[in-house]
C-alpha positions in Angstrom: 0.2 0.2 0.3 1.3 3.3 -1.0 2.8 5.0 2.3 2.6 1.8 4.5 5.7 1.4 6.8 6.0 -2.1 6.5 7.8 -3.8 3.7 8.4 -7.6 4.8 5.6 -9.5 6.7 6.2 -13.1 8.3 4.1 -16.4 8.1 5.0 -18.4 11.0 3.6 -22.4 11.8 2.5 -22.5 15.7 1.4 -25.9 15.2 2.0 -28.6 12.7 -0.6 -31.2 11.9 0.3 -34.5 10.5 -2.1 -34.8 7.7 -1.5 -31.3 7.0 2.1 -30.2 4.1 3.1 -26.9 4.6 5.8 -25.9 1.7 7.2 -23.2 0.0 5.7 -22.1 -3.6 7.0 -19.4 -6.0 4.4 -16.4 -6.2 4.2 -15.9 -9.8 2.5 -12.3 -9.5 5.4 -11.1 -7.0 8.2 -13.2 -7.1 8.1 -14.4 -4.0 7.8 -18.2 -2.2 5.0 -18.0 0.2 3.6 -20.1 2.5 1.5 -22.9 1.3 -0.7 -25.8 2.7 -2.6 -29.1 1.6 -4.1 -32.3 2.2 -1.3 -34.8 2.5 
């Protein structure tokens, strides 16, 4: 957002469920690897 002082965000997993898969995938719109959560 214009005028925002926040340049970086963090994604934190507090708990981990065995039935879910946590990964990083490239976001083609922004060029960053983003956290994804999927069923195993």
